[in-house]
C-alpha positions in Angstrom: 193.9 -0.8 161.6 192.2 -2.5 163.9 189.2 -0.1 164.9 188.4 0.2 168.6 185.6 2.2 170.3 186.0 4.8 173.3 184.6 4.3 176.6 182.4 7.4 175.9 181.1 6.0 172.5 180.6 2.8 174.3 178.3 4.7 177.3 176.4 6.2 174.4 176.0 3.2 172.7 174.6 1.0 175.4 172.2 4.1 176.9 170.5 4.4 173.4 169.9 0.2 173.5 168.5 0.5 176.9 166.0 3.6 175.9 165.6 1.2 172.6 164.2 -1.4 174.8 162.4 0.4 177.2 160.9 2.3 174.1 159.5 -1.0 172.3 158.5 -2.9 175.3 156.1 -0.2 176.4 157.6 0.2 180.0 157.0 4.0 180.6 154.7 5.8 182.0 153.3 8.2 179.3 150.8 8.2 177.1 147.6 10.1 175.9 145.8 11.1 178.7 144.0 13.8 177.6 140.1 12.2 177.1 139.2 11.6 180.4 137.2 8.3 181.7 138.3 5.9 179.2 141.4 3.9 178.0 143.2 6.3 175.8 145.7 6.5 178.1 146.0 2.7 178.2 149.5 1.8 177.4 150.5 -1.5 175.2 152.4 -4.5 177.1 151.3 -3.3 180.7 149.4 -5.2 183.4 145.6 -4.6 182.9 143.9 -1.2 184.6 145.5 -0.2 188.1 142.6 -0.8 190.7 141.5 1.9 192.8 138.4 1.0 195.8 137.4 3.3 198.2 135.5 3.1 201.8 134.7 6.3 201.6 131.3 7.7 201.5 130.1 11.6 200.9 126.7 12.3 202.9 124.2 14.9 201.9 125.2 18.5 202.9 128.6 17.4 203.9 130.9 20.3 204.1 134.1 20.2 202.3 134.2 16.2 202.7 137.5 14.3 201.9 137.6 10.8 200.6 140.4 8.0 201.1 141.1 6.5 197.8 142.9 2.9 198.2 145.4 1.2 195.4 149.3 -0.1 195.4 152.3 1.7 194.3 151.2 5.2 194.6 153.4 7.9 193.6 154.7 9.8 196.9 155.2 12.9 194.7 151.4 12.6 193.1 150.2 15.9 191.4 146.5 17.0 191.0 147.1 16.7 187.2 147.7 13.1 187.7 144.1 12.1 188.5 140.5 13.1 186.4 137.9 14.2 188.3 134.5 14.8 187.6 132.2 16.4 190.5 128.9 16.3 188.8 126.1 18.2 189.9 127.3 17.7 193.7 128.2 21.7 194.2 131.9 20.3 195.3 134.8 21.7 194.3 138.4 19.3 194.0 140.5 20.9 196.1 144.0 18.8 197.3 145.1 15.5 196.3 147.5 14.0 198.9 149.8 11.0 198.9 148.9 9.2 202.4 151.2 6.4 201.3 151.8 3.6 198.5 148.5 2.6 199.1 145.9 5.4 199.9 145.5 9.0 198.2 143.4 11.3 200.0 141.1 13.4 197.8 139.5 17.3 199.2 136.8 18.6 198.4 135.3 21.9 199.3 131.8 22.7 199.4 128.4 21.8 200.7 127.7 18.1 199.3 124.4 17.7 196.7 122.9 14.9 195.4 125.4 13.8 192.5 128.0 11.1 191.1 131.5 12.3 191.5 133.9 10.1 189.2 137.5 9.3 189.9 140.0 7.7 187.4 144.1 8.0 188.1 146.0 8.2 185.1 149.1 5.8 184.7 151.7 8.9 185.7 150.3 8.2 189.3 151.9 5.3 189.6 155.5 4.6 190.8 156.2 1.5 188.3 154.3 0.1 185.0 150.8 0.7 185.4 148.1 1.4 183.1 145.1 4.0 183.6 142.8 3.0 186.4 139.4 2.2 186.6 136.7 4.7 187.1 135.5 4.6 190.6 132.3 6.3 191.3 131.0 7.7 194.4 127.1 8.8 195.0 125.9 11.5 197.0 122.6 10.2 198.0 119.2 12.5 198.1 118.3 13.4 201.3 115.2 14.7 202.8 115.7 18.2 204.8 114.0 17.9 207.8 112.2 20.7 210.0 111.0 20.4 213.6 109.6 22.5 216.5 108.9 22.4 220.4 106.5 24.9 220.7 103.0 23.9 221.0 99.9 26.3 219.8 97.2 25.9 222.6 93.3 26.0 222.0 92.7 29.6 222.2 96.3 31.0 221.8 95.3 34.6 220.2 98.1 35.4 217.1 100.6 32.6 217.9 103.7 32.3 216.6 106.4 29.0 216.5 110.2 28.8 215.9 110.8 26.7 213.3 114.3 24.5 213.3 116.3 23.0 210.8 119.8 23.8 208.5 121.1 25.9 205.7 117.4 28.1 205.7 117.9 30.7 203.2 118.1 34.0 204.4 115.3 35.3 202.4 113.3 32.9 202.3 109.3 34.0 202.4 105.7 32.5 202.3 106.3 31.2 198.9 109.2 28.8 199.9 106.7 27.4 202.3 103.7 25.0 202.1 101.3 26.2 205.5 97.9 24.4 206.0 96.0 25.8 209.0 93.2 23.4 208.7 90.3 23.8 210.9 92.4 26.2 213.2 91.0 29.2 212.4 94.8 31.0 212.0 96.3 32.7 208.6 100.1 32.8 208.0 101.1 35.9 208.8 104.8 36.8 208.7 108.2 34.5 208.1 110.9 35.8 210.0 114.4 34.2 209.3 116.7 34.4 212.3 119.5 32.1 211.1 120.4 29.7 209.2 119.0 26.8 211.3 115.7 29.0 212.8 112.9 30.6 211.4 109.6 31.8 213.1 106.2 31.5 211.7 103.6 34.1 213.2 99.8 33.8 212.4 96.6 35.6 213.0 93.5 34.5 214.5 92.3 32.9 217.5 93.5 29.0 217.7 90.7 26.6 217.3 91.2 23.1 217.1 92.6 21.3 214.2 96.2 20.5 213.4 98.5 22.9 211.3 100.9 21.5 208.6 104.2 23.0 207.3 106.5 22.0 205.1 109.7 23.7 203.2 110.3 23.5 199.9 113.4 23.0 197.8 113.7 26.6 197.9 113.3 27.5 201.4 117.3 26.4 201.8 120.9 27.5 200.7 121.5 26.0 198.7 118.4 24.6 197.1 117.8 21.3 198.3 116.9 17.9 196.8 113.6 17.8 197.9 111.0 19.6 200.2 111.3 18.8 203.8 109.4 16.5 205.8 105.3 17.7 206.6 105.6 19.2 210.4 102.5 18.9 212.2 101.3 20.8 215.3 97.9 20.1 216.8 96.2 22.6 218.7 94.1 20.3 221.3 90.5 20.6 221.7 89.2 21.5 224.8 87.5 18.9 227.7 85.4 19.8 230.6 87.2 20.5 233.8 90.9 22.0 231.9 91.9 25.1 233.2 91.1 27.8 230.7 90.3 31.6 230.1 90.8 32.4 233.9 88.5 29.4 235.0 87.5 25.8 234.2 85.6 24.6 231.4 81.9 23.8 232.5 80.1 23.4 229.0 81.0 22.8 225.4 78.6 24.1 223.2 77.1 21.4 221.1 75.5 21.2 217.5 72.0 22.6 218.0 73.2 25.0 220.7 73.3 29.0 220.2 76.8 30.0 219.7 77.9 26.4 218.3 80.2 27.0 215.1 81.1 23.7 213.2 84.8 22.8 213.6 85.5 25.5 216.7 85.0 24.8 220.3 83.0 27.6 222.3 81.2 27.3 225.5 81.2 28.4 229.4 83.9 29.1 232.1 83.1 28.7 235.5 84.9 30.9 237.8 86.9 29.5 240.7 85.2 29.3 243.7 85.7 31.5 246.8 87.0 30.3 249.8 83.3 30.9 251.7 80.2 30.9 249.0 79.2 33.3 251.3 81.0 36.1 250.4 79.6 36.1 246.5 75.9 35.9 248.0 73.9 38.9 246.7 70.4 39.9 246.1 69.0 39.7 242.4 66.9 43.3 243.1 65.8 45.0 246.1 62.4 46.0 244.3 59.5 44.0 243.2 60.0 45.7 239.4 59.3 44.2 236.4 63.0 44.6 234.5 62.1 42.5 231.3 65.3 40.3 231.7 63.4 37.5 230.8 65.7 35.4 228.6 66.5 32.1 229.5 68.3 30.4 226.5 72.0 29.4 226.5 74.0 33.0 224.9 71.8 35.1 226.5 73.3 35.5 230.1 76.0 38.2 229.4 73.0 40.3 227.6 70.9 39.5 231.0 73.6 40.7 232.9 73.8 44.1 231.0 70.4 44.6 230.8 70.2 44.6 235.1 73.6 46.5 235.6 71.8 49.3 233.4 68.8 49.4 235.0 70.0 49.4 238.6 73.6 51.2 238.6 74.1 51.8 242.0 72.8 48.5 243.6 75.3 46.0 244.6 73.0 42.8 242.8 74.2 39.8 241.9 74.7 41.0 238.1 76.8 44.1 239.7 79.2 41.4 241.4 79.3 39.2 238.2 79.9 42.2 235.6 82.6 44.0 237.7 84.6 40.2 238.5 87.9 40.0 237.1 91.0 37.7 237.0 94.1 38.1 236.2 96.4 35.1 235.2 99.9 36.4 233.7 99.9 38.9 231.6 96.0 38.7 230.8 93.2 39.9 232.4 89.6 38.3 232.2 86.9 40.9 232.8 84.2 39.6 230.7 82.2 37.8 233.6 78.3 37.4 233.7 75.4 36.0 235.4 74.5 32.8 233.8 70.9 32.7 232.1 68.3 30.0 233.6 69.8 27.6 231.2 73.0 28.1 231.5 72.8 27.8 235.4 71.1 24.3 234.5 74.5 23.4 232.2 76.7 24.5 235.9 74.4 22.2 237.8 74.8 19.0 235.1 78.5 19.4 234.7 79.4 20.2 238.0 83.0 21.4 237.7 84.9 23.6 239.8 82.5 23.0 242.9 79.5 24.2 243.9 77.8 24.0 247.1 74.4 22.2 247.6 72.7 25.6 248.0 71.0 27.7 245.8 72.6 30.1 243.2 71.2 33.0 241.2 70.6 32.7 237.0 69.9 36.0 235.5 66.7 35.0 233.8 63.5 36.7 235.9 60.1 35.2 235.9 57.6 38.0 236.7 58.3 41.4 238.6 58.6 39.8 242.3 60.6 36.3 241.2 63.7 35.3 239.3 65.0 32.1 238.5 67.7 30.0 240.7 68.4 26.7 241.4 69.1 24.5 244.2 72.5 22.3 243.5 71.2 19.7 246.4 68.8 18.3 243.5 65.5 20.0 244.3 66.1 21.8 241.4 64.5 25.0 240.3 63.3 27.5 242.4 61.2 30.4 242.1 62.8 32.9 244.1 61.8 36.4 245.3 64.2 38.9 244.0 65.5 40.1 247.0 66.2 36.9 248.6 70.3 36.6 249.5 71.8 33.5 247.1 74.9 32.4 245.9 76.6 33.7 242.6 78.9 32.2 240.4 80.4 34.3 237.6 80.8 32.3 234.0 81.8 33.9 230.7 82.3 32.6 227.1 84.9 31.4 225.2 
């Protein structure tokens, strides 16, 4: 009897033959994908590794970055299991794998990018047709120096100043140990560091600012997460004063030089002269209304204030030149300057030499006595020193030290 195969049996045999052909030719997307970033997923008899590229870059500090991977024949229903991703030390976490098209895949991360390398490799099953495991694509998050800045300044003579520093990702618990602060010759000392928010901190100092440069650098530990390197060095300059500068209730009339009493290395000190009145005669006074030896004979720089205090103490009820200067005051903003005095002989001469803040061509009193009858005056019109009788009425210009 002639044997025949039923239609069902034929179908089974044909299916088995097709399966055998595919299996033997290797046209399947199966393979051992368990070992990442090598060719263990490579399948014999398939084309060379699938090629993937990217033009995307992940910058330092990028938050929740995404990258676009380019290739061909990506599977529309691609899953997270179809890719091998190693984020290294970048601080990022792989979040999602999205098929944009058959030639583009978007990979999404969470976190803030720190320096390091990210490697990406697609398994064979990421593709719709027979392709081998892809090349290993590496993306590097570069190191970047954190940047700090400030628009604040520290003026000469500022008392216990503070500056606002701006940056990014300041750690909320940062302290003095997280900053390098070099106050140089400014006579300032770091006091406190106050965290305002992740982008602002305030640094306070104690002391009175002298000319020099304050250098500030934030260490890696000043940032959260910790930065790859310390920040740039921020430099805040306390400017020097110059003759004629407005300062301390008046005008800088003399700056002590090396060898002068009151000179301090790397600091600025000197004399400030009060502004002239509308009419100098308004400040004209006698030196003392009696011919009595007071003993106030000091003439050097730095002695005017002591001279003035001595004269006021000797003649407390008298409206004389010394009393006028001791009672003089100037208020600028919230600051009142009330430590004025009548300049000594040498101090008055410095005012003549620099001639800042306008002096008339008349005579001005010094606080230096000559004898019971006379005290030193100076004629600014160029006649020079005058041995002046004490009860004469002459001009008065208060000064103060800085």
